N, C-alpha and C positions, 0 to 999 in steps of 0.2 A: 472520560469522554465516551468510552464504549457504552457505559450505562446510559448516559444521556442520549446518545444516538439511538440506542435500542428503544427507549421510551418514546422518542420522537417518531420513530418508524412505526411502533405499535399504535400510537395514538392516531397517526395519519391513516394507517390501514383500517383501524376500527371505525374511524370517522367515515371513511369511504364505504365501508360495509353497511353502516347505519344509514347512509345515503342522504342524511338531512342537509348537510352543507352543500352537497352537490345539487340537490333539488332547489335550494335557495338560489344558487348561482344560475342554474338552468332557467328558473322562473324569471330572474333578472334579465337574462339574455333574451327570452321571449318577449318580455315587456319592452325592452329597448328596441327590439326588432319591430314590434308593433308600433311603437312611437315613431320610428324612422319612416315607416309606411304612412302613418297619419300626417306627419309633418310635411311630407312631400306632396300630399293632396289637400293641405289645409288652405282654405280660402282666406285671402287677406293677409297671409304671412309674408314677411319681408322676402324679396326675391333671393337674397343671399342665403337665407335659411332653407328655402325650398330646393335650391339648385346645388348647394355646396354641402358635402357630407360633414366636414369639420364644424361648420356653423350649426348644422342640424344636431350634431352630437353635443355640442356645447349647450344648445338650447334645451336639451332634455336630460343632461347628465345628472343634475342634482335631484330631480323628482325620482328618477330610477335608482340613483345611488342610495337614497334613503330607504329603498326597499332592501338593499343589501345590509345597510346599517341596522335596520330593525330586525331582519331575519337572522343574520349571522350570529349575534350574541345569544339569542334565544336557543338556537340549536347547539352552539358550542358549549353553552352552560351545562348541557346534559352529560358532559364527559365524566364528571365526578360521580353523579348518581349511577352511571353505567358501571363504573369501577366497583361501586358498592354492590350492585346487583349481581355482578359476575364474580365478586370476591377477589377481584384483581388487586385491590388495595391491601387486603389481608395477606395475599401472596407476596406482594412487594415488601410488606412490613417484616417479613422473615428474611429478606435479602439485605445486603449492605448498600442500600440506596438511600441517600439523604433526602430530607424533605425538600431542600432547595433544588436538588436534581429532579425530583419527581414533579414539582410545580413547573420548573423551567421546561422540562420535556413535554408536559401536557400543553403548555402555551405554544411552544414551537411546533408541536405536532399539528395543532389546529391551524397554525399559520402556513405550514407546508401544504396541507390539504387545500386550504383556501387559495393559496397561490397557484397550485396546479389547476384547480377549477377555473380560476380567473384567467389563466393563460389560454385555456380552451375557449372560454367565453370571448376573450379578446380576438382570437383568430376568427371565430364565427362572425362576430360583428364587423370585423375588417372586411370579410368577404361580402357580407350583406351590404355594407356601405359601397363597395366597388360595384356591385350589381345594380344598386338603386341610383347611385349618384355619379358613377364613373370614377376616373382617376382622381386621387386626392393626395395630400401631403402626408405620407406615411410617418415621417418623423414627428409631425405635430400630433398624430394619432397616438404614437407610442408615448410621447411626453404626457399627453392627457391621461393615459392609463397609469403611467409610472408615477405621476405627480399627484393624482387625485383619487382615482378609483381604487387602486391597489392599497395605498397607505391607509385610507379611511376604512376600507373593509377589514384589513388586517388589524387595525386598531380596535374596531368594534368587536371583532371576534376574540381578540386577546383579552379585552376588558370583560367580555361576557364570561370567558373561561375562568379568569382569576376571581371574579366576584362570586362565582359559584363554589369556591373552595369551602369544603365542610358541609355542603348540601348532600343529603343522602336520598332525597326523593326528587322526581322530575318537577313536581310543583314548586318546591323550594328553589330549584335551579332556575326555573323560568322566571320566578319573581326576582331572583338575583340578577339574571341576565337583563331584565327589563330596566334595571337601574342604569345600565350603560347607554341605553338608546337615546334618551333626551340629551345626554351629555355629548354623545358622538354627533348627533344631528346639529346641536348648537355649535360645535367646532366646525362642522362643514359649512354652516351658514356664515360663521365668522370668516372662514377661509374664502368663501365666495365674495363677501362684501369687501374685505380688506386685501384680497390677493395673496392669501397665505399659501396657496398651492401653485402660485406662479413659480417658474423655474428659479428666479433669483431669490425667492423666499423659502424654497422647499427645505433647505438645510435647517433653518430655524424651526419650521413647522414639524419636521421629522424629529428633531430633538425634543420638542414640546410633547409630541405624541409618545415617544419612547419614555420620556420622563414620567408621564402620567401612568403608563403601564408599570414602570419600575416601582413607583410609590405604592400602587395597589398591590403589586406582587410582594413587596416587602411587608406590607400590613398583613397579607394573607399568610405569609411564611411565619410571621410572629404569632399570628393567631393559632396556627397549627402546632406550634412548638409545645 
């Protein structure tokens, strides 16, 4: 457990220093802020969208969410090439760290950093919503983030990380990370149409997302053995 936590902390710290994931989430926050301004001033928009923060948020959540889904895996995929460039992998190869621990630590490290950045983004957008639209249902806001934005972003980042296993160059990693983008966007569309991210269905959706990551992780682990 100590080895795993060390890899998680190292990956989260290195990811923060590389700034890529933080920049993606920051760009998402700016885009969503701009969208909230635009919706409020949109001619012909339904009154409930123009005047209510939660309706405006729901109106723009998926177009902006796809920005995260497309950006997070491309940046997260660079973690393995970075280890090759810095010879971190060679260093770990001389330590009693199993391949399973290494892969798990890399994925969870990316998730920890993404979660931290998303929490900051959530607070910023919560304040923006209060300034633009006034008081709103905070519980509904938290549910929307907890049931939709966070799980889909963590899923996309995890898939991008795992798919890049074995990549030694950034170009290879980017190509590998791109494989997860259409799949993640497809799942988000499916969830939007069939209510997969509704509170009553989130348990099944979460198991489905975790199951997909676990299968890809297993294939990656077998490939590296």
